[in-house]
C-alpha positions as CSV (number, residue, x, y, z in Angstrom):
1,M,-7.4,-17.0,-27.1
2,K,-4.5,-15.0,-25.6
3,P,-5.1,-11.3,-25.4
4,K,-3.0,-9.5,-28.0
5,V,-0.7,-6.8,-26.6
6,A,1.3,-4.1,-28.4
7,F,3.9,-1.5,-27.1
8,F,4.3,1.9,-28.7
9,D,6.7,4.8,-28.1
10,F,6.5,8.6,-28.6
11,T,9.0,11.1,-27.2
12,S,10.9,9.3,-24.6
13,C,14.2,7.5,-23.8
14,E,12.4,4.1,-24.0
15,G,13.8,3.2,-20.6
16,C,10.3,2.1,-19.4
17,Q,10.1,-0.4,-22.3
18,L,13.5,-1.8,-21.4
19,T,12.2,-2.2,-17.8
20,V,9.4,-4.2,-19.3
21,V,11.9,-6.5,-21.1
22,D,13.7,-6.8,-17.8
23,S,10.6,-7.7,-15.9
24,L,9.5,-10.3,-18.4
25,Q,12.7,-12.2,-17.9
26,T,11.7,-13.1,-14.4
27,H,8.0,-13.5,-15.1
28,L,7.9,-15.9,-18.0
29,D,4.4,-17.0,-16.9
30,L,3.1,-13.7,-18.2
31,L,4.5,-14.4,-21.7
32,D,2.3,-17.6,-21.7
33,A,-0.8,-15.5,-20.8
34,V,-0.5,-12.9,-23.6
35,E,0.6,-12.6,-27.2
36,I,2.8,-9.7,-27.9
37,V,2.2,-8.6,-31.5
38,Q,4.3,-5.4,-31.6
39,F,7.2,-4.3,-29.4
40,R,10.1,-2.6,-31.2
41,E,12.5,-3.1,-28.3
42,A,12.0,-6.8,-28.2
43,I,10.7,-8.2,-31.5
44,S,10.9,-7.3,-35.2
45,E,7.4,-8.5,-36.1
46,R,4.6,-5.9,-36.4
47,G,1.0,-6.9,-35.9
48,E,-1.8,-4.4,-36.0
49,D,-4.4,-6.6,-34.4
50,Y,-4.2,-5.9,-30.6
51,A,-6.5,-5.4,-27.7
52,V,-4.2,-3.9,-25.1
53,A,-1.8,-1.0,-25.9
54,F,1.0,0.2,-23.7
55,V,2.2,3.7,-24.7
56,E,5.5,5.2,-23.6
57,G,6.5,8.8,-24.2
58,S,4.8,12.2,-24.3
59,I,3.2,13.9,-27.2
60,T,5.4,16.7,-28.6
61,R,4.3,17.2,-32.2
62,E,1.0,17.7,-33.7
63,S,1.6,14.8,-36.1
64,D,1.9,12.5,-33.0
65,Q,-1.8,13.0,-32.3
66,A,-3.1,11.2,-35.4
67,R,-0.9,8.1,-34.6
68,L,-2.0,8.1,-31.0
69,K,-5.7,8.4,-31.9
70,Q,-5.3,5.5,-34.3
71,I,-3.8,3.4,-31.5
72,R,-6.6,4.4,-29.2
73,E,-9.3,3.4,-31.8
74,Q,-7.7,-0.1,-32.2
75,A,-7.1,-0.8,-28.5
76,A,-9.8,-1.9,-26.1
77,I,-7.5,-0.9,-23.3
78,L,-4.8,1.8,-23.4
79,V,-2.2,2.1,-20.6
80,A,0.2,5.1,-20.2
81,L,3.6,3.6,-19.5
82,G,5.9,5.7,-17.4
83,A,6.2,9.4,-16.4
84,C,6.4,10.8,-19.9
85,A,3.2,9.2,-21.1
86,H,1.5,9.6,-17.7
87,I,2.4,13.3,-16.7
88,G,4.5,14.7,-19.6
89,G,7.7,14.0,-17.8
90,V,11.0,15.8,-18.3
91,N,10.0,16.6,-21.9
92,A,7.5,19.1,-20.5
93,I,10.2,21.3,-19.1
94,K,10.3,23.1,-22.5
95,N,6.7,24.3,-21.7
96,L,8.2,26.7,-19.2
97,A,9.7,28.9,-21.9
98,P,8.5,30.4,-25.2
99,L,8.4,27.5,-27.8
100,D,10.3,29.5,-30.4
101,D,13.1,30.3,-28.0
102,V,13.4,26.6,-27.0
103,R,13.5,25.5,-30.6
104,Q,16.2,27.9,-31.5
105,Y,18.2,27.0,-28.4
106,V,18.1,23.3,-29.4
107,Y,18.3,23.5,-33.2
108,G,20.0,26.8,-33.8
109,D,19.6,28.2,-37.3
110,K,17.9,24.9,-38.4
111,H,15.0,25.4,-35.9
112,T,12.4,25.8,-38.7
113,W,13.2,22.3,-39.9
114,Y,11.6,20.6,-36.9
115,A,8.0,20.4,-36.0
116,T,7.1,20.7,-32.3
117,Y,4.5,22.0,-29.9
118,A,4.0,22.2,-26.2
119,T,4.6,18.8,-24.6
120,R,1.6,16.9,-23.1
121,P,0.8,13.5,-21.6
122,I,-1.1,11.1,-23.7
123,S,-4.3,11.6,-21.6
124,A,-4.4,15.2,-23.0
125,V,-5.0,13.7,-26.4
126,V,-7.0,10.5,-25.9
127,P,-8.8,8.7,-23.0
128,V,-6.5,6.5,-20.9
129,D,-7.7,3.4,-19.1
130,A,-4.8,2.9,-16.8
131,F,-1.3,4.3,-16.1
132,I,1.9,3.0,-14.6
133,P,3.9,5.9,-13.1
134,G,7.6,6.5,-12.6
135,C,10.8,7.2,-14.4
136,P,11.4,4.5,-15.2
137,I,8.5,2.3,-14.2
138,D,8.8,-0.2,-11.3
139,R,9.1,-3.6,-12.9
140,E,7.1,-5.4,-10.2
141,E,4.4,-2.8,-10.4
142,F,4.2,-3.4,-14.2
143,I,3.5,-7.0,-13.6
144,R,0.8,-6.2,-11.1
145,V,-0.9,-3.8,-13.4
146,V,-0.8,-6.2,-16.4
147,K,-2.4,-8.9,-14.3
148,A,-5.1,-6.6,-13.0
149,V,-5.9,-5.3,-16.6
150,L,-6.1,-8.9,-17.9
151,L,-8.5,-9.8,-15.1
152,G,-10.6,-6.7,-15.8
153,K,-9.7,-5.1,-12.4
154,K,-8.6,-1.6,-11.5
155,P,-4.8,-1.5,-11.4
156,P,-3.4,-1.2,-7.8
157,I,-1.7,2.2,-8.1
158,P,-1.3,3.9,-4.7
159,D,-2.8,7.3,-4.2
160,Y,-1.1,8.4,-1.0
161,P,2.1,10.3,-0.3
162,M,5.5,8.6,-0.7
163,C,6.2,9.7,2.9
164,V,4.1,6.7,4.0
165,E,6.6,4.3,2.4
166,C,9.5,6.3,3.9
167,K,8.1,5.9,7.4
168,L,7.4,2.2,6.9
169,K,11.1,1.8,6.0
170,E,12.1,3.8,9.0
171,N,14.0,6.3,6.9
172,I,15.3,9.5,8.5
173,C,13.4,12.3,6.7
174,V,15.6,14.0,4.0
175,F,14.6,17.4,5.4
176,H,16.0,16.4,8.8
177,K,19.3,15.7,7.0
178,G,19.4,19.1,5.4
179,G,18.1,17.9,2.0
180,F,14.9,18.5,0.0
181,C,12.2,16.1,-1.0
182,L,8.8,16.1,-2.8
183,G,7.7,13.0,-1.0
184,P,4.8,14.8,0.8
185,V,2.9,15.5,-2.5
186,T,4.2,12.6,-4.7
187,R,2.4,9.3,-5.4
188,A,3.8,6.3,-3.5
189,G,4.6,3.0,-5.0
190,C,8.3,3.1,-5.7
191,G,9.3,1.9,-2.2
192,A,10.8,5.4,-1.5
193,I,13.8,4.3,-3.4
194,C,15.5,7.7,-3.7
195,P,15.2,8.8,-0.1
196,T,16.2,5.2,1.0
197,Y,19.5,5.8,-0.8
198,G,19.9,9.3,0.5
199,D,18.4,11.5,-2.2
200,G,15.3,13.5,-2.2
201,C,12.2,12.6,-4.3
202,E,12.0,14.5,-7.6
203,G,8.3,13.6,-8.1
204,C,8.7,11.3,-11.1
205,R,5.5,9.3,-10.1
206,G,3.4,12.5,-10.3
207,A,1.3,14.1,-7.6
208,I,-1.4,12.4,-5.5
209,S,-5.0,13.3,-6.3
210,N,-5.2,16.1,-3.8
211,P,-1.7,17.4,-3.1
212,N,-1.3,20.4,-0.9
213,R,1.1,22.2,-3.2
214,D,1.1,25.5,-1.2
215,S,2.0,23.7,2.0
216,M,4.8,21.9,0.1
217,K,6.2,25.1,-1.2
218,N,6.1,26.6,2.3
219,V,8.0,23.6,3.7
220,L,10.7,23.9,1.0
221,A,11.0,27.6,1.5
222,E,11.4,27.1,5.3
223,H,14.4,24.9,4.5
224,G,16.1,27.6,2.5
225,L,14.9,26.9,-1.0
226,T,14.2,30.0,-3.1
227,T,11.0,30.4,-5.2
228,E,13.1,29.6,-8.3
229,G,14.5,26.5,-6.5
230,V,11.0,25.4,-5.5
231,L,9.8,25.7,-9.1
232,A,12.8,23.8,-10.4
233,R,12.0,20.9,-8.0
234,M,8.3,20.9,-8.9
235,T,8.9,21.0,-12.6
236,M,11.6,18.3,-13.1
237,F,8.8,15.9,-14.0
238,N,5.6,17.9,-13.4
239,A,6.0,20.9,-15.6
240,Y,2.9,20.1,-17.6
241,E,0.7,20.3,-14.6
242,V,2.4,23.4,-13.3
243,T,2.0,25.3,-16.6
244,K,-1.5,24.0,-17.1
245,T,-2.7,25.4,-13.8
């Protein structure tokens, strides 16, 4: 029997799920290998019998926890899909300020109407078996991870700095061009797409296992970035980790 797969979303733009739809258009063989029973972006049917769950989005309300735990109980394998689910993503920027202040800024005099709490990745609520980093995810990496999961193998997610990919592409370092980049501490796997097109890495794939953050901050400071600027760069996608530590 084909493994039954479901896709779920919490607080996110759902861009990672759209990337999944895009990737499946060129990998029709994968559709023959699995049965998708729930995927709001692609089908109207809803099946609750699934073995593999892909979850996009961060957890931003207490009520989200019960739904996520129910998904975890049903799924034999749970995969965090994209930066929001994996590391908290841009949603966690709100963790940098008092929650009441943030809520009032967004909702004004209606701020008491909306439930919210500090943003966290799904791994802060339930155990996660695998993750696919990025904002959005890389469509080819998604295919590789799915195939690995279906074969019972560890997904091939790199755990070395993005600078390695930049050097393999023979890119001129962004720092040498007067720019700023978080490549030295950010997980590779995107093909260094932002530096390749002239922009510095913002860290959407999360940090490598043992990043030298102090050294990274020193490098940024040496190139004229203030403490506030350094923090802004580090917290675009990684605010949850920064505030947690």
